[in-house]
C-alpha positions in Angstrom: 0.0 0.0 0.0 1.2 3.5 -0.7 1.1 5.9 2.2 0.1 9.5 1.7 1.3 11.9 4.3 0.3 15.4 4.9 3.1 16.8 2.8 1.9 15.0 -0.3 -1.7 16.2 0.2 -0.5 19.7 0.8 1.5 19.6 -2.4 -1.6 18.4 -4.3 -3.7 21.2 -2.8 -1.1 23.8 -3.8 -1.1 22.4 -7.3 -4.9 22.6 -7.5 -4.9 26.2 -6.3 -2.2 27.2 -8.7 -4.1 25.7 -11.6 -7.4 27.2 -10.5 -5.7 30.6 -10.4 -4.1 30.5 -13.8 -6.5 31.2 -16.6 -4.4 29.6 -19.3 -4.6 26.1 -17.8 -6.7 23.5 -19.7 -9.6 21.7 -18.2 -7.8 18.3 -18.5 -4.9 19.4 -16.4 -7.2 20.6 -13.6 -9.2 17.4 -13.9 -6.0 15.3 -13.5 -5.0 17.1 -10.3 -8.5 16.8 -8.9 -8.5 13.1 -9.7 -5.1 12.6 -8.0 -6.4 14.4 -5.0 -9.5 12.3 -4.8 -7.5 9.1 -5.3 -5.2 10.1 -2.5 -8.2 10.7 -0.2 -9.7 7.4 -1.1 -6.4 5.6 -0.4 -6.1 7.2 3.0 -9.7 6.3 4.0 -9.2 2.8 2.7 -6.0 2.4 4.8 -8.0 3.5 7.9 -10.7 1.0 7.1 -8.2 -1.8 6.7 -6.5 -1.0 9.9 -9.8 -1.0 11.8 -10.8 -4.3 10.3 -7.5 -5.9 11.2 -7.6 -4.5 14.7 -11.1 -5.7 15.3 -10.2 -9.3 14.3 -7.0 -9.5 16.2 -7.1 -11.2 19.7 -4.8 -8.5 21.1 -7.3 -5.8 20.9 -9.6 -5.7 23.9 -13.0 -4.1 23.7 -13.4 -1.8 26.7 -16.7 -0.6 27.9 -17.4 3.0 28.9 -17.9 2.0 32.5 -14.4 0.5 32.7 -12.9 3.7 31.3 -14.8 5.9 33.8 -13.8 3.7 36.7 -10.1 3.8 35.6 -10.2 7.5 35.4 -11.7 7.8 38.8 -9.2 5.5 40.4 -6.3 7.5 39.1 -5.4 10.3 41.6 -4.2 13.5 40.1 -0.6 14.4 41.0 -0.3 17.3 43.4 0.9 20.3 41.5 3.5 22.3 43.3 3.1 26.1 42.9 6.2 27.8 41.8 7.7 30.0 44.5 7.8 33.6 43.5 10.6 35.8 44.8 9.4 39.0 46.4 9.8 41.6 43.8 9.7 45.4 44.1 6.6 47.2 42.9 6.9 48.4 39.3 7.5 52.1 39.1 5.0 53.7 36.8 6.4 55.8 34.0 6.3 59.5 34.7 4.9 61.8 32.1 7.4 63.9 30.3 6.0 67.2 31.6 6.1 66.1 35.2 9.6 64.8 34.7 10.8 68.1 33.2 9.2 70.0 36.1 10.9 67.8 38.7 14.3 68.2 37.0 13.8 72.0 36.8 12.9 72.1 40.5 15.9 70.1 41.5 18.2 72.3 39.3 16.8 75.5 40.9 17.3 74.0 44.4 20.9 73.2 43.6 21.5 76.7 42.3 20.0 78.3 45.3 22.2 76.1 47.6 25.3 77.1 45.6 24.3 80.8 45.8 23.9 80.6 49.6 27.3 79.0 50.1 29.1 81.8 48.3 
């Protein structure tokens, strides 16, 4: 069986889009791309069906009822999650508006000048 991955389907989708966009492409070319894409989709679904059939017939596969699944989930205890320890951080200083900043620097400058004048 040939396996089609995502990459191959993506490539086919891109080809289909390119050919739909171009006005010079012929109808037969677009039909070929569409047919390839449909065939690829059919092969993928066929592979899934074959796998399901084989797994249903195999003795290794065990059919589990919904009750068993629920009971198993209830019996499992969730692991206690440890909270990350945060280091005490300083409060963030809010940014000062430019005008207030200028006023503060002007006031500090004038105070310095006054102190210097008094010293002389």
